[in-house]
C-alpha positions in Angstrom: 37.2 30.0 45.6 39.0 26.7 44.5 35.7 25.0 44.5 33.9 27.8 42.2 36.4 27.3 39.9 35.9 23.8 39.9 32.3 23.7 39.6 32.4 26.8 37.3 34.4 24.7 34.4 32.3 21.6 34.9 29.0 23.5 34.2 30.7 25.1 31.5 32.1 22.0 30.0 28.4 20.5 30.1 26.9 23.2 28.7 29.8 22.9 25.5 29.1 19.0 25.6 25.5 19.6 25.7 25.5 22.2 22.5 28.2 20.0 20.6 25.9 17.0 20.5 22.6 18.1 19.7 24.4 20.0 16.9 25.6 16.6 15.3 23.8 15.0 12.2 22.0 11.9 13.5 24.0 9.1 12.3 21.0 7.0 10.6 18.1 9.3 9.5 15.0 8.0 9.9 13.4 6.4 6.2 10.9 8.4 4.8 7.7 6.5 4.5 6.5 6.5 0.8 2.9 6.9 -0.2 0.4 4.8 -0.9 -1.0 5.4 -4.7 -3.3 3.3 -6.1 -3.3 4.6 -9.5 -5.9 2.1 -11.4 -7.8 -0.9 -11.7 -8.6 -1.9 -15.4 -10.5 -4.5 -16.8 -9.8 -5.8 -20.7 -14.0 -6.4 -21.5 -16.6 -4.7 -19.2 -19.0 -7.3 -20.1 -18.9 -11.3 -20.9 -20.7 -14.5 -21.5 -20.9 -17.4 -19.3 -17.5 -19.3 -20.1 -15.7 -16.4 -21.1 -13.1 -14.7 -18.8 -12.0 -11.3 -18.0 -8.6 -10.1 -16.8 -7.8 -7.4 -14.3 -5.1 -5.8 -13.7 -4.1 -3.0 -11.0 -1.2 -0.3 -10.7 -0.3 1.0 -7.2 2.9 1.9 -5.9 4.5 2.2 -2.3 6.7 0.3 -0.8 5.9 -3.8 -0.2 2.7 -3.4 -1.8 0.3 -6.7 -1.7 -2.7 -7.1 -3.5 -6.0 -8.7 -2.4 -8.5 -9.4 -4.6 -12.5 -10.6 -4.0 -15.5 -11.3 -6.3 -19.3 -10.8 -5.3 -19.8 -14.3 -7.6 -17.4 -16.5 -9.5 -13.7 -17.1 -9.3 -10.9 -15.3 -9.7 -7.5 -16.6 -10.6 -4.2 -15.4 -10.4 -2.2 -13.6 -8.0 -0.3 -10.2 -7.3 -1.6 -6.9 -9.6 -2.9 -9.1 -12.2 -6.2 -12.0 -12.3 -8.5 -13.6 -14.4 -11.8 -13.6 -13.3 -14.5 -16.5 -14.5 -18.1 -16.2 -13.8 -20.4 -18.9 -12.4 -22.2 -20.6 -14.6 -25.7 -19.6 -13.0 -25.3 -16.4 -12.1 -26.3 -12.9 -14.6 -25.8 -9.6 -14.2 -23.7 -7.2 -12.6 -20.7 -8.6 -10.8 -18.5 -6.5 -8.1 -14.8 -7.1 -8.7 -12.8 -5.6 -5.3 -9.2 -4.9 -5.2 -7.2 -3.9 -2.1 -3.9 -2.9 -1.5 -1.5 -3.2 1.5 1.8 -1.3 1.7 4.6 -1.9 4.1 3.0 0.4 6.4 -0.4 -1.4 6.6 -2.2 1.2 4.4 -4.9 0.1 2.3 -6.6 1.6 -0.7 -9.4 -0.4 -2.8 -10.9 0.2 -6.1 -13.9 -1.7 -7.4 -15.3 -2.6 -10.9 -18.5 -3.5 -12.4 -18.5 -6.6 -14.8 -21.8 -7.6 -16.3 -22.4 -11.2 -17.3 -24.8 -11.8 -19.9 -27.2 -14.5 -20.3 -26.8 -16.9 -23.1 
């Protein structure tokens, strides 16, 4: 009988311990991920002549955002959410500017804008 009582006490104690542990709040809850939102890509002009520049501004929200810029022709100067585009002197017509934003979770979103470069 003594053995049966000891076993019963161990089972009851183990069950109560498990129940109490599973009801406790976690010490450090997992951080919530912030959604990456690419709100806008704005150019201060839609078309330019050779020798002029356009400023592009991107607006995005999220965690530790990095902005990556690409132009199909010409030069982009600057970094972060604002760059200045200068067209190549001998390329005219539509030039595509692409901005990609990347967050701390390696999620990406992109927006594109066409700029028309007029021939003199």
